[in-house]
N, C-alpha and C positions, 0 to 999 in steps of 0.2 A: 175616407179610409182612416181608421183609428191609428194612433201613433204606436210604434213598436218599441220593444225593449232591445237595445243593441248590446251585444256581447262580442268582444274581441278576445280571442283565446289563442295562446301560443302552445306549441308542443302537443298538438291535438291528434297526431297520427297513431299514438299508441298509449298504453298505460293509463294513468290518471287523466291525462288530457283528452284521450279518446272517450273515456267514460264521462267526463264533464260535457263534452260535445254532445254525446247521446242524450244526456239529461236535459241539456239546454235546447235541443231541437223540439220546441213546443210551439203551438200556434201563438202568434203574437210576438215571437222573438225573431230578431235578425242576428244571425251568427256569422262572424268573420273569423276564419281559422287561418293561423299562420304556422306553417311547419315545413320541415325539409321535404317531406313527402306528403302527398294528398292521402286522404282516407276514403277509398273508393266505395266503401260500404255505407257511407253516411248519405242519407237522403232527407231532404226537408219535407215534413208532412204539410198538408194544406194549411195555409195561414202562417207558415214559417218561411224564413229566407235563409239560404246557406250560400256562403262564398268561401272558397279555399284559395289561399295564396301560398305558393311554394317558395320558401326562402330558407337558406341556411343561416341560422341566427348567429353563427360564429362571425358573420359579417352582417350586422343588423342595420347598417345605415340605409341600405336599399329598402328594407322592410319598413323602417321608420319613416322614410321619405314617402313611400307609397301610402302609408297610413295617414300621414299629414294631408296629402293630396286628396285621398278618398274622403276623409272627414270634411275637408273644406268644401266639397261638392254636395254635402248633405244639408238640406234645409234644417236649421236648428229645431224646428217644431216637429220634424219627422219622427224623432225618437223620444218616447216618454222618459227614458233613462238610458244611460250609457255606462258600460262597465268594461274595464280592461283587466284580463286575468293573465298575468305573467306566470305561466306554468312550466315552460321549457327549462330543462336542466341537463347537465352532462357530467359524468364522472371523468376524472383524469385517470391516467395509468395508476393502478393500485400498487403503490410501492412507496417506501420512504423517500423523502425529497432528495436525500443524498444520492439516490440511485437514478435521479431524473435529469442528469446533465446532458444526455444525448438528445439529438434532434427529435426523434419520435415522441419521447416522453415530454419534452418541452412543448411540442406542438399540442399534446393532449392537455397540458396545464393551461396553455393559452386558450384552447377551445373551451375548457370548463369555465374559465373566468369570463370569456366573452359571451357565451350562451347564458350563463347563470347570473351575471351581474351587469355587463355592459348592455346587453340586449334589453333587459327590463328597464334600465334607466333611459335608453334612447326612445323606446316605445312609449314609456310613461310621459316623457317630455313631449312627444308628438301628440299623444292623446290629450293631455291636459291643455296644451297650447291651442289645439284646434277646437276644443269643446269649451273653452273658457267662458264663452258667452251663451252657451246653451241653457235653456231654462230648466231642463229636467235634472233629476238627481244623477250624480256621477260618482263612480267608485273605482278604485284601483285595488285589486286583490293580487298580492304577490305570494306565490306558493313557495314557502320556505322549507325548513327542515329543522328537526331537533339538533342536527349537526352544525347548524349555524350558531348554536347556543352552548354546545359542549364539544370539546376537541376529540378527534379520532386520528390515530396514527395512520399513515399511508394514504390519507385523503386530504392533505392540506389544502389543495386547490378547491375542492368541492366545499369543504367547511368554510374556507375564506369567502367564497362566492356567496354562500347563504348568510354568513355573518354580515357581509357587505349589504346584501339585500335587506336584512333586518334594519340595519342602521340607516340606509338611504330611505327606507320607509318611514322611519322616525323623523328624518329631516323633511321629507315630502309632506308628512302629516302636519308639521309645524307651518310649512309654507301655505298649505291649503286652508288651514284653520284661520289664517289671517286674511283670507279672501271672502268676500260676500259669495255665498253659495259655493264655497270651495268643495272639492271632491273629498270623500271619505276614503281613508287609506288604511290597509292592514296587511301585514306580512304574516302569513298563517302557516304553521307547521301542521300537515294533515295526518300525522300518525304514520305507523309502519304499514306499508302497502305491498301486496304481492305483485311486483312488476319486474321487468327485465333488469332494473338497477339492483334490486335485491338479489336476483340470480347471479349477477356479476360479483356481488360482495361475498355471497356464501360459497362461490366457486373459486375464490381467489386462493393463492398460495398462503397458508397460515404462517409460513416462515417470514413472509414479507408483509403480512397483514394480520396483526395480533388479534383483531376483533372478529376474524373469520369464524371461529367456533360459535360465537354468540349469534351471528347472523344465521348460521346453519341451524342452531337450536330454535330460533324464532320460526323457521319454516317447519322443522320437525315437530314442534309443539303446536303447529297450526295457529300461531299467534299473529299472523299477517292478515290484514283486512283486504278484502277484494277491492279492485279498482272501482267497481260500481258502487259498493257500499261507502267507500271513502268519498267518491264524488258526491253522493247524496248528503254526506255530513258536511263537506266543504260548502255546498250550495245552501244548506240550512244555515250555516254561519254567515254566508254572504247576505242572506235575506233577513237575518236577525236584526231587530231594531237597534241593538247596541253595536252593530258592525262599525268599526273605526273608532270606537271609544278608546281602545288601546291600540297603538299602531303595530304592536308585535304580540302575537297570540298563538295558542295551540288549540287545535280543533277538539282535543280531548277534554278541554276545560269548559266546553259549552254545556250548560245546564239549562234546559228549556224552561225551567221554573224560576230562573234568576236572570237578572240582566247584567250582573257583574262579570267582567272579563279580567283575567289577571295575566300580566305580561309574562310570556314564557311558558305558561301552562304547567302541567304536572310532570315535567321532567324530560319528555321527549326521548324515548328509549333507543331510537335508531334512525337510520336513513329512511326516507319516505318511499323509495322505489326499490 
């Protein structure tokens, strides 16, 4: 039996994550999905393997522990390559931080930081620790956002989580570069995508969210990419020979005729979902 390509993907029950899962369900791939809800319409074609774990990533320790244990049971030669895609993310309550002193709003801030930053760090630690001696190529792809690189009022928690993701990716890239056969790491902004997160932003109260008209205009002008088109672009980046050359990147800066990648890309106009 030939070795498979292993992909571990979070947040795969909807939006970009679901589209990535559909693209990755190809013969020769082994796909492990981690999400709060399963995706019942996903089925592995002949020659592919699909496993779904249900975890609320606001408490990622159980998922990270399960991942460590599962990877430890895999023979290193079983997989020709191994990739972790940290895609899951969450918005906090859309409001200025001064209005977030009550328990429900504070819970939403904690959730956004845990899902968007703590979970990727814990899962990356489990993935890299368990696969350190695997002979195949390893990659960590963190799905970031332009909002990790420019501020937006009324979404301090989401912006902070994505900025933290970018910077921990830089640190992780340094660590792996110092190791023999270290993993390649990239925190990638995938562009503006037509997902539930975009709907939340354009439906928000403009008195509490100054950027609401801009998000409404993105939709009205049909400037949002579909989840399926965005997934194809993200995976093209993942497979590009220069993946990981820069630890922070933007999918919109990918030029298939050039190998250079520039940190931050061309501006990042808005939130990815």
